[in-house]
N, C-alpha and C positions, 0 to 999 in steps of 0.2 A: 843719586836719586832725582828721578822726575815727577815732576808737579802734574798729577792727572788733571787738575782743574778744581779738584775738590778742595774745598776750605777746610784745611787742618781742624781736628777734632777740638784741640783744646782751645782754637779761637772763633770757632763756629758760635757758641753761645752766647759771646759778646754781643751779637744781634739783638738778642732778645732780653737780656738782663745783664748787671755789671758781673764781670768776671772776677773771682777772687785773687787777688795778685799771686802771681808765680816767683819762685825766687830768681831774680835777674843775674846774669852773668854778666862779664866786662862788656859784652857788646850792648846789653841792654841799658848800661849805667850813662844814659845819656839823654840828661831832661831837654824836653821840648815846649816850647808856649805855644799853647794851641792858636793863639791870634797871631803867631808867625805861620803857622800852616795855613790858617785863612787867607791870609794875606799872598801867600805864595799862589795858592789855589786860583784867588781872584786875578792874581796878576796874568797868571798862564790862560786861565778862560776868557779873559780880555782880550788878548792876544789872538785866540780862536776866533771869538765873536768878530773881529776886525774882518776876517776874511770869509766867514760862513755865508755873508750873505751873496755872496758872488754867484752867478749862474754857471757851474760847473757840474761835470760829472760827479760822482762820487768818488772816485779812484783820483780825478784831479784835484777834487777838493781837500782829500786825505792828502795827498802830497804837499798841497799850499800849506795846510796847517803843519805839516812836519818842517817844511822850509821855514815858516814864520817861528815856529817855537825856538827853532836852531838860530835864525837870525836875531832874535830877542833874549834868549837864553843860554846860548853857546851850547847845546848838546840837542840830538835827537836820537830817537830809538828805533831798532828795526829788529825785527824778528828773523831768525836764521838757524839752521844747526847749530846746536850748543857744542862746546868744546868738550863737554863730560862726555865719554863714551856711552851711547845707547840712552842717552837722556832726550832724544827727539830735538824739539826747536827750544831756543833761549830767547832772551832779550839781550840786546848789545847796545852799548852805549857809545854814540860817537860824538867827540869834545870833551867837555871838561864839567864836572859838577861838584862843587866844594862840598865838605861834610856838613850834613845838619840840614839838607836841600831835599824836596822832594823831586824824585825822577818818574815816577809812575804811580797809578791807582789800581788799586784790586776792584774789581767790577763786581756785581752783583748784589752782593752784602746779604740781605735777609734771606735770599732764597737759598743761600749757604753754599751751593755748588756752582763754580765759574765757567764750568764748561761751557762752551758756546754750540752746543750739538745737544740733539735728543730732548729728552724730558726738560733736563734746564733751560736749553733756549726756551721751548714753550711755554714753560712758567713764568721765565721773565717777560717775553712777549706779551702775554696775558696780563701780567700785572701793570705792564707799561701802558697798556691800552687801557686799562681800569683807570689809571692817575692821568692820562693823556688822551683824552677823548677828542675828537674832531671839534676845534675852536677853542679848547682850553689852553691856558698858559703851560708849554711844555716843561716839565720840572724834572727831567730824566732822559738819559740817551739809552738808547736801543742800538745803535749802530756798532757797538763793540761787537756785536754777534756775527758782525759781518767783517770781509777783510780789509775794508776801508773805512774805518771808524773816523767820525767829524772829531774825536778826541783822541788824540794819537797817545796820549798819557795812559788810556784805558787798557794796559796789556799786561799788567800785574801778576794776573794768574798764569802766565806763562813763564815767571822767572823763576828758574830752577833752583834746588835746595844744594847747600854745597859747606862742607864744614868750615870754609874761611869767607863769609858773606862779607859783601860791601854794602848793603843794604838792609833795612830792618823794617817792621810793621809798626805802623804808628795810628792811633784812632784821631780822627780831628773832628771836631763839631763844629759844622756851619750853623751861625747863627741865623735866628729866624729874618734877621736883616739882610741875609746875605742875597745879593741881586737878583731878581726874577729871570732877567733877561740869560744870565750865565746858569742858571740851573739845567739847562738844557745840556749840559757837559757832563752832568754827574751820572757815573754810571753805576748808580746803586738804587736800589729800591726797598720799600718796606713790605713785608710779606702782608703784614695789616694795615690799614689804612693810618697813613701818618701825615697831619697838618704840616703844611710849609710853614705856619705860624709858630712850631715848635723847632729846637735843634735838629740837625739832621747829620747822622754821624756817618762818615765814611771811613776806607782805611787806606792809607798811603803807604808808599815805600819811600824812606828816607835812607839817604846816604851815611855811612857809619864811618867813611872816611872821605878823602878826595877821591874821586872815579873820573878815570881818563881813558877813553877809547878801550874800552873792555867789555866784558859780559857782565852783568848784574846776576848775583847769587843772593838769597836769602838763605835762613835758616828755619826749619818748622819747631825746633825745638827751643823757641823762646815765647817769651810774653809780648802782647800786644798793649801798649798801655798809651 
C-alpha cells in the first residue's frame, strides 16, 4: 500500500487535541522517553547547523547535510523506487540504526496533508511566511517541499506501509527551551498561531528493531503515542 502523502485519519486529530488511546499491538508496546527523543533531535540538528552556514547551492548543501549525518550517526537516507510492487518511491536507510532511535521526521503536521505539491504545498508555504517573516527568527523549515531539503530527515511522509514494519510513529514534544537556532530544521507548522514559549509537538519515525541497509516500512494501523 502506497502512502499518498496524506496523514492517516486515525492520526490526524492528534495535531488539534489528544487522541483517545487505541489498542496497541506488539509493535507499539515500546515505551519511549520524550527527553530521549528531544536529545536525539537536538544532536542531529546540531550537526546540520554546523554545515548550514556554508555558502553552497541548495543541492550541495543538502548533500553535505546527508554526509554529515552519516558521519556522525552512521546512517543516511535516500528516496528511490520502493521494493513493494506498484508502491512508487520509498525511503531507504544505508548504514545502521539501533532499535528505539529516530530515523526520520514526518513533515507538515497541523496542515495534516504532507504532500509537497498542490494545495498542501501552498498552505504550508503560506503558514511558513506567516510565522517566518523577513527579519524574524526562523522557527520552521519549508525546504522539505523541494528536492533538496536542508534537513534530510524530513522525508517520513514517503515511507511506505507494510505488514512487517521496522519503524513506528512517535509524538515528541519539544520544550519551550529548545534551541532557537535549531528550530529552523523543524518541518512542522501549527495551523493556528503557536507561541515558541509552548511545547512544540512533532512526529518522528522510530526504529522498532535494528535496521541495517534496508527500506523503511511503517504501518498505518497503529497508534501514535
